[in-house]
C-alpha positions in Angstrom: -17.7 24.2 8.2 -17.5 23.4 11.9 -15.4 24.5 14.8 -15.2 23.9 18.5 -14.7 27.1 20.4 -13.5 27.0 24.0 -13.7 30.4 25.4 -10.9 31.8 27.6 -12.7 33.6 30.5 -10.1 36.1 31.7 -11.4 37.8 34.8 -8.2 39.8 35.4 -8.4 42.0 32.3 -10.7 45.0 31.8 -13.6 44.7 29.4 -13.8 48.4 29.2 -12.1 51.5 30.5 -14.1 51.2 33.7 -12.1 48.7 35.8 -14.6 48.7 38.6 -16.6 46.1 36.6 -14.0 43.5 37.4 -15.2 41.2 40.2 -13.5 38.6 42.3 -13.2 34.9 41.5 -15.7 34.1 44.2 -18.3 36.2 42.6 -17.7 34.7 39.2 -18.0 31.2 40.6 -21.2 32.1 42.4 -22.8 33.6 39.3 -21.6 31.3 36.5 -20.6 28.0 38.1 -23.5 27.6 40.6 -26.4 29.5 39.2 -26.1 27.2 37.2 -23.4 28.6 34.9 -23.6 29.5 31.3 -27.3 29.3 30.5 -28.4 31.3 33.5 -25.6 33.9 33.1 -26.4 34.5 29.4 -30.2 34.5 29.6 -31.8 37.9 29.3 -31.4 41.2 27.4 -28.0 42.8 26.6 -26.8 46.0 24.9 -23.6 45.8 23.0 -21.0 47.8 21.1 -18.7 46.2 18.5 -15.5 47.2 16.8 -14.0 45.6 13.7 -10.3 46.1 13.1 -7.7 45.1 10.6 -5.3 42.9 12.6 -2.1 44.1 10.8 -2.5 47.8 11.2 -5.4 48.3 13.6 -7.4 50.4 11.1 -11.1 50.3 11.4 -13.3 48.1 9.3 -16.5 49.2 10.9 -18.4 49.5 14.1 -21.8 48.9 15.8 -23.1 51.1 18.6 -26.0 50.5 21.1 -27.2 47.3 19.5 -29.4 44.8 21.3 -28.9 41.1 22.0 -31.4 38.7 23.6 -30.9 35.2 24.9 -34.4 33.9 25.3 -35.9 30.4 26.1 -37.4 28.9 23.0 -39.6 25.9 22.0 -38.0 25.0 18.7 -41.0 23.0 17.3 -43.4 25.8 18.0 -41.0 28.4 16.7 -40.5 26.6 13.5 -44.3 26.1 13.0 -44.7 29.8 13.4 -42.1 30.6 10.8 -43.3 27.8 8.5 -40.0 26.1 8.5 -39.1 24.2 5.3 -39.5 20.4 6.1 -36.5 19.7 3.9 -34.1 21.4 6.3 -31.9 19.2 8.4 -31.2 19.5 12.1 -27.7 18.7 13.3 -27.6 20.5 16.6 -31.1 21.1 18.0 -32.2 19.2 21.1 -35.7 18.1 22.0 -35.1 19.3 25.5 -36.4 22.9 25.2 -35.5 23.7 28.8 -31.9 23.5 27.7 -32.1 25.9 24.8 -31.9 29.6 24.3 -32.4 31.5 21.0 -29.9 34.3 20.6 -30.8 37.3 18.4 -28.7 40.4 17.9 -29.8 43.4 15.9 -28.6 46.9 15.3 -26.9 49.1 12.7 -23.4 48.8 11.4 -21.3 51.4 9.8 -18.5 50.2 7.5 -15.5 52.5 7.3 -14.7 51.8 3.6 -18.3 52.0 2.4 -19.3 54.5 -0.2 -21.9 55.7 2.2 -21.7 56.5 5.9 -25.3 55.6 6.5 -25.8 52.8 9.1 -27.0 49.5 7.7 -29.5 47.4 9.7 -28.5 43.8 10.5 -29.6 40.9 12.6 -28.3 37.4 13.4 -29.8 34.5 15.2 -28.3 31.4 16.7 -29.7 28.5 18.7 -27.8 27.6 21.9 -28.4 24.0 23.1 -26.8 23.5 26.5 -25.4 20.0 26.8 -24.1 20.6 30.3 -23.9 23.4 32.9 -20.7 24.6 31.2 -21.2 23.8 27.5 -23.5 24.8 24.7 -23.7 23.7 21.1 -24.4 26.7 18.9 -26.3 26.3 15.6 -27.3 28.7 12.9 -31.0 29.8 13.1 -31.9 30.5 9.5 -35.5 29.2 8.8 -36.0 28.3 5.1 -32.3 28.3 4.5 -30.1 25.2 4.0 -27.9 26.3 6.9 -30.8 26.3 9.3 -29.8 24.4 12.5 -26.4 23.6 11.1 -23.8 23.2 13.8 -21.6 26.2 14.2 -19.4 25.7 17.2 -19.3 24.6 20.9 -19.0 27.2 23.6 -17.3 25.8 26.7 -16.1 27.0 30.1 -15.1 25.4 33.3 -17.4 25.3 36.3 -15.3 28.1 37.8 -15.9 30.2 34.7 -12.3 29.8 33.6 -11.6 28.2 30.2 -8.6 27.3 28.0 -7.6 29.2 24.9 -8.3 27.2 21.8 -7.5 27.7 18.2 -9.6 26.3 15.4 -9.0 25.9 11.7 -11.9 26.4 9.2 -10.5 25.4 5.8 -7.6 27.9 5.6 -8.9 30.4 8.2 -7.8 30.2 11.8 -10.4 31.4 14.4 -9.5 32.2 18.0 -12.3 33.2 20.4 -11.9 34.8 23.8 -14.5 35.9 26.3 -13.8 38.1 29.3 -16.2 38.1 32.1 -16.0 41.4 34.1 -19.0 41.1 36.3 -22.5 39.7 36.5 -23.6 42.4 34.1 -20.6 42.9 31.7 -18.7 40.6 29.4 -16.9 40.9 26.1 -16.2 38.5 23.2 -13.3 38.8 20.8 -12.9 36.9 17.6 -9.5 37.0 15.9 -9.5 35.6 12.3 -6.3 34.8 10.4 -6.2 33.4 6.9 -5.0 34.0 3.3 -7.6 36.7 2.7 -9.0 37.3 6.3 -7.0 39.2 8.9 -9.3 41.0 11.3 -10.4 41.3 14.9 -13.9 41.7 16.1 -14.5 42.7 19.7 -18.0 43.0 21.2 -18.7 44.4 24.6 -22.0 43.4 26.3 -23.8 45.1 29.2 -26.9 43.5 30.7 -29.9 45.7 30.1 -31.2 47.3 33.3 -34.8 46.3 34.2 
């Protein structure tokens, strides 16, 4: 499975009910396009909330509240040694230039609406972002000791001004559409819409940069 995801960075829409987070185009350019762009903007600690909805009727599939996400610089070789990475795994996206890589980790608790229990279930995910330019990053799965470790997932791309094009991607029979909305230097949201024979849902995640 592979997909190329070009994010639509829409600075004219709210990421939340608080519209004061929206900033001018000039501010977006200064922060993302010249700072220098994607890698610098993403690096750091974020708090996020996530909603999962049925696309047809808008009913809830589940939610995540006050979870954490970290984009941190990483030395892949050292990290793999620490985790005793299986030598049989293959790398299809990792770069040897560790200055251009961030390891993304998100963790929190999810509550599924249709679950037999309302107890939150802990989860975490990790991805390796390899920045191939100031505006593009190849994203790979980070799953040590798993056959999918360092397997290419998608390419995240924006323009130097922080404005991208909407792109649709087909994965077997499922169409994935991704959108990111940058509201300020400290707030952005990411929305995935999935449409397929057995998949029709929308996942929206709202990120706020953690205050130091």
